[in-house]
C-alpha positions in Angstrom: 110.9 103.8 57.4 107.2 103.5 57.9 106.0 101.5 61.0 102.4 100.3 61.0 100.5 98.9 63.9 96.8 98.0 64.5 96.5 100.6 67.2 98.3 102.0 70.2 97.2 101.9 73.8 100.3 102.8 75.9 102.9 103.2 73.2 105.5 101.3 75.1 105.8 98.5 72.5 106.2 100.9 69.6 108.6 103.0 71.7 110.9 99.9 72.0 110.5 99.2 68.3 111.4 102.7 67.4 114.5 102.6 69.6 115.6 99.3 67.8 114.9 100.8 64.4 116.9 103.9 65.1 120.0 101.8 65.5 119.7 100.9 61.7 119.9 104.6 60.9 116.9 105.2 58.7 116.5 108.7 57.2 113.1 109.1 58.8 110.7 107.1 61.0 107.0 107.5 60.4 104.4 105.7 62.6 101.0 105.1 61.1 98.1 103.7 63.1 94.3 103.7 62.8 93.8 104.5 66.5 95.8 105.7 69.5 95.3 106.9 73.0 96.1 110.6 73.5 99.0 109.8 75.8 100.5 107.3 73.4 100.2 109.7 70.5 102.0 112.4 72.5 104.7 110.0 73.6 105.3 108.6 70.1 105.1 112.0 68.4 108.2 113.0 70.4 110.3 110.0 69.1 109.1 109.6 65.5 109.7 112.1 62.7 106.0 111.8 62.0 103.1 110.2 63.8 99.8 109.6 61.9 96.7 108.3 63.6 93.3 108.3 62.0 91.6 108.6 65.3 92.7 109.8 68.7 89.6 109.6 70.8 89.0 111.5 74.1 88.0 108.2 75.8 90.2 105.2 75.1 89.9 101.9 76.9 91.8 99.6 74.5 92.6 99.1 70.8 90.1 96.2 70.5 87.1 98.5 71.1 87.6 100.1 67.7 87.4 96.8 65.8 84.3 94.7 65.0 86.6 91.6 65.0 89.8 91.8 67.1 90.5 88.1 67.5 94.0 86.8 68.2 95.8 86.0 64.9 97.3 82.5 64.8 100.9 81.8 63.8 99.6 80.0 60.7 97.6 83.1 59.6 100.7 85.3 60.0 102.9 82.9 58.0 100.3 82.6 55.3 100.1 86.4 54.8 103.8 86.8 55.0 104.2 84.2 52.3 101.6 86.0 50.2 103.4 89.2 50.6 106.7 87.6 49.5 105.2 86.3 46.2 102.9 89.2 45.5 103.4 90.6 42.0 102.1 94.0 43.2 105.1 94.4 45.6 108.3 95.3 43.8 111.4 93.4 45.1 113.2 96.6 45.7 110.6 97.7 48.3 112.8 96.2 51.0 110.0 95.3 53.4 111.4 94.5 56.9 109.4 92.6 59.5 110.6 93.2 63.1 109.9 90.5 65.6 111.3 90.9 69.1 114.8 91.6 68.0 114.9 89.4 64.8 114.7 91.2 61.5 113.4 89.4 58.4 113.7 91.1 55.1 111.2 90.3 52.3 
């Protein structure tokens, strides 16, 4: 299973997510992010089969500092894009995309 996030500051949220995903018994867990703090990268590397981060800067103050626009996404935007993903002809139905949301699992 590949877990993607917009960036990792402490790693605590992803750590909880990985613990939840492990219960489903995936063959492998890969975490992929554009940016992570060094401490989070070390923490998550120890619990995932593979941890990939494009950037692990020496100085890290927050994920938002690495984005030009890091505005809060509305529920409506999320629902719009999830619906687009569901009907996307580029995504095969057998892809088995799962969206984890605080203990609820929705499969596309």
